[in-house]
VEXDREN-2710 file (C-alpha; in Angstrom, 1 decimal):
% VEXDREN-2710
k/r/px/py/pz
1/MET/156.1/130.0/154.8
2/GLY/154.6/126.1/154.3
3/THR/153.8/125.0/151.3
4/SER/150.0/124.9/150.0
5/SER/148.0/122.3/149.2
6/SER/145.1/124.2/147.5
7/THR/144.5/123.5/143.8
8/ALA/144.0/125.4/141.1
9/LYS/140.5/127.2/140.8
10/GLU/139.1/128.3/138.2
11/PRO/138.6/132.4/138.0
12/GLN/136.4/133.5/139.5
13/ASN/135.2/136.7/136.5
14/ILE/134.2/134.6/133.6
15/LYS/131.4/135.8/131.9
16/LYS/128.4/133.4/131.6
17/ILE/126.9/134.1/128.1
18/ILE/123.4/132.3/127.2
19/ILE/122.7/132.3/123.6
20/VAL/119.1/131.3/122.8
21/GLY/118.3/129.7/119.3
22/ALA/121.4/128.0/117.9
23/SER/121.8/128.6/114.3
24/HIS/123.8/130.0/111.8
25/GLY/124.0/133.6/114.3
26/CYS/124.5/132.0/117.2
27/LYS/127.8/130.3/115.1
28/ILE/129.3/133.0/114.1
29/LEU/128.6/135.3/117.3
30/THR/130.1/132.2/119.1
31/LYS/132.8/132.2/116.9
32/ASN/133.6/135.8/117.5
33/LEU/133.7/135.5/121.4
34/GLN/135.8/132.5/120.7
35/ASP/138.3/135.3/118.7
36/LEU/137.8/137.7/121.6
37/ASP/138.7/135.3/124.0
38/PRO/141.5/133.0/122.4
39/ASN/143.0/131.9/125.9
40/GLU/139.8/130.2/127.2
41/THR/139.5/132.5/130.8
42/LEU/137.1/135.2/129.9
43/TYR/133.6/133.4/128.6
44/GLU/131.3/130.1/129.2
45/ILE/129.3/129.7/126.5
46/LEU/126.2/128.1/126.6
47/HIS/123.4/127.4/123.6
48/ILE/119.9/126.8/124.2
49/ASP/117.9/125.3/121.5
50/LYS/114.0/124.2/121.6
51/ALA/115.4/121.9/118.5
52/GLU/117.2/118.9/119.1
53/CYS/119.8/119.5/116.1
54/PHE/121.1/122.3/113.7
55/GLU/118.8/122.5/109.9
56/ASP/120.8/124.4/107.1
57/LEU/117.6/126.5/106.3
58/CYS/119.4/127.9/102.6
59/VAL/119.4/124.0/101.7
60/SER/116.0/123.0/103.6
61/TYR/114.2/123.8/100.6
62/LYS/115.7/121.0/98.9
63/ALA/114.2/117.9/101.3
64/PHE/110.6/118.8/99.6
65/CYS/112.0/117.2/96.8
66/ASP/114.4/114.7/98.3
67/THR/113.4/113.6/101.7
68/ASN/116.7/111.6/102.1
69/ILE/118.9/115.1/101.8
70/LEU/117.7/116.0/105.7
71/LYS/120.6/113.7/107.0
72/ASP/122.8/116.0/104.9
73/ILE/121.9/119.3/105.5
74/SER/121.4/118.4/109.8
75/CYS/123.4/117.9/112.2
76/PRO/122.8/117.1/116.7
77/PHE/124.1/120.7/118.5
78/ASP/125.9/118.0/121.0
79/ILE/128.4/116.7/117.5
80/ALA/128.0/120.4/116.7
81/VAL/129.3/121.8/119.4
82/LYS/132.5/119.5/119.2
83/SER/133.2/121.7/116.3
84/TYR/134.1/124.7/118.9
85/GLN/136.8/122.9/120.3
86/SER/136.2/124.3/123.3
87/LYS/135.1/123.0/126.9
88/ARG/133.9/126.5/127.4
89/VAL/131.0/126.0/124.8
90/THR/127.9/123.6/125.9
91/PHE/124.5/123.2/124.1
92/LYS/121.8/122.7/126.2
END
């Protein structure tokens, strides 16, 4: 019986989930997956989108009348992903 010098390893059974299209549906799905995995031991979630920022399409019609509103209805994904407060949710 000796001492072990091994370090803690990542669990091997983590499911990698890739969500294509980072929109409202992506946000809802990610939040539901996080609710199922509060200890962050089951899932690693990757968001993939062709755009670099999230645009709230529900109010995008306002941009036709007010060109300054785009900054208010869009958010870069790398900033939006931080709202999940998880090291297992990323964007590419």
